[in-house]
N, C-alpha and C positions, 0 to 999 in steps of 0.2 A: 536412490539416484539423487545426486547432488546437482541441482540446477544452476545455482549461482553461489559463489563464495568470494568475499572480498575481505582484505585485511585492513583497508582504510576505514576510518570512522565516517559515519553519516553526519553531515552538517546541514542544518536548515537555518536560514537567516532571513530576517525581514527588518524593515524600518517602519516605525509607528510614529505618527504625528498626532499629538493631542493638543488641541487649542481651545481655550475657554476665554471668552470675553463677556463679562456680565457683572453689573453692579460694582464696579471698581476692581474686579478681579480680571487681570490680563495675564494669561498664562499660555505659553507656547513651548511644548517639549517635543523635540525630535529625538527619538531613542532607537538605537540599533539593537535588535535582540537576536541572539544566536543560540541554538540548541545543538549539542554535539552528543551523539550516541557512539560510545566506543565499541561495544560488542553487544549484539542482539541476535543470538542464534534462534532460528525459527524451525518449527517442525509442523508439517501439515499432512494429514491423512486424507487421501482422495478416494472417492468411489466413482469408478468409471465403467459405464456399460459400453462394451465394444462389439462391433459386428464381427461374427465368427469368420465369415468369408474373407473380409478385409484383413483380419488378423492373420489368417493362414497364408495369405499372399505376401506378407511382409518377409523380407530377407533378414538373416541374422545381423547384418550391418545396420539395419534400420531400427533395431530394438532400443538403441540409446538415443535416438532422435525424438525429442518431445513433440515435434511437429507431426511425425508419423502417428504417435499415440492420439493426438488431438484429431487427426483426420479419420481415425477409426470410430470416434464417438458419433452415434447416429443423431440426426437432428430430432429435437422433440416435436411432438404433434402441436401444430399451431392452428388457430382459427382463421377465418377469412380476413381478419385485421392484423394478423401476424403476432397475436398474443398467445402464449403457451396455454394449452388446454389443461386445466387443473386436474392432474392425476398423479398422486404420490406414488403409485405403483409403476409409473412410467418415467422414473428419474433416470436421466442419461449421464449426468455428471453432478458431483456434489463434493464440497469440502466437509468431511465429517468431523474432523478435529483440527484446531489450529492453536499451536502453543508458541509463545515468544518469551524469551528470557532476557530482559534488559539488565545488563550488569551495572552500567554506570551512565548517567545522563548529566551533562554539564549545561548550565544555563548562564549566559553572560548577557547583561544589559549595559550598553554604553551610551551615555548621553552625547549626542552629536552636537546639538545646540538647544540648551534648556534655559528657561527663565524662572522656573520654580525654585524656591529656596531648597537647599540641600540636594539638588539634582545635578549640579555641575561637578 
């Protein structure tokens, strides 16, 4: 089942300000940094424990709805503080494998306003 597929690249950007003023050194660099990932197909294998009665009540139209699958996963056993009771035999959901293949990453750093030599 394909949950999400996009053809646009993923862009992450931030601005970093580095300022140092000490013993005659007066430096202030404002730099814009951008990461761009063109293609990164991901594959995950999930282990889901579902309640049989809930599964059998689902209609064929609900089989492609991820929310219906999530609703079939039973809650894990919790203690009185709401923390899961440690029992590996009682796993209700797990990601068993996760693979990502990044084809190309672009990194761009642009000096917005810099006082360091060779930064402009």
